C-alpha angles and dihedrals in degrees: 000000000000114000117205117213126217091256091053094049099091091052091047092051090048089051092050091048090052093048092047089051092052092048090050091051091050093051092047094050091049091050089051091051091049095050092046092052096038101083093056096042116121119212135201123233090265092050094046088047090056093042094052094035090235130129120257093248089052090053090053091047093050091047092050090052087046091237092127125057109240144156124222127205113177106316096334127097123212132189132203114229089216094051092047089050090051088048089054093047092049088063093055114130118213119243122245089253090055092048091050091049091049090050092049091049090048092048095048095044094055 
């Protein structure tokens, strides 16, 4: 085990700060790569199930009812992350504050 003395402490703290900075840069660059690749990413049924927090049978049920956007190649189903995100956003319900603001705007613009 390597013991750091009081005199070596500033240098050790500086080394830790540099390593932490490099780790942070690595994480940020990987997140940027993931967000850039995410819209075009295709997912399997199992991945779509995890992404939507739905069971696999529910995914199959929603695709058979054409409620979910999907692609089919042979016997396999594929889902676009971007299209599934749009599907989720389409189901967004406005808040009471948004409804009140819309009502006020409608009333004042009539």
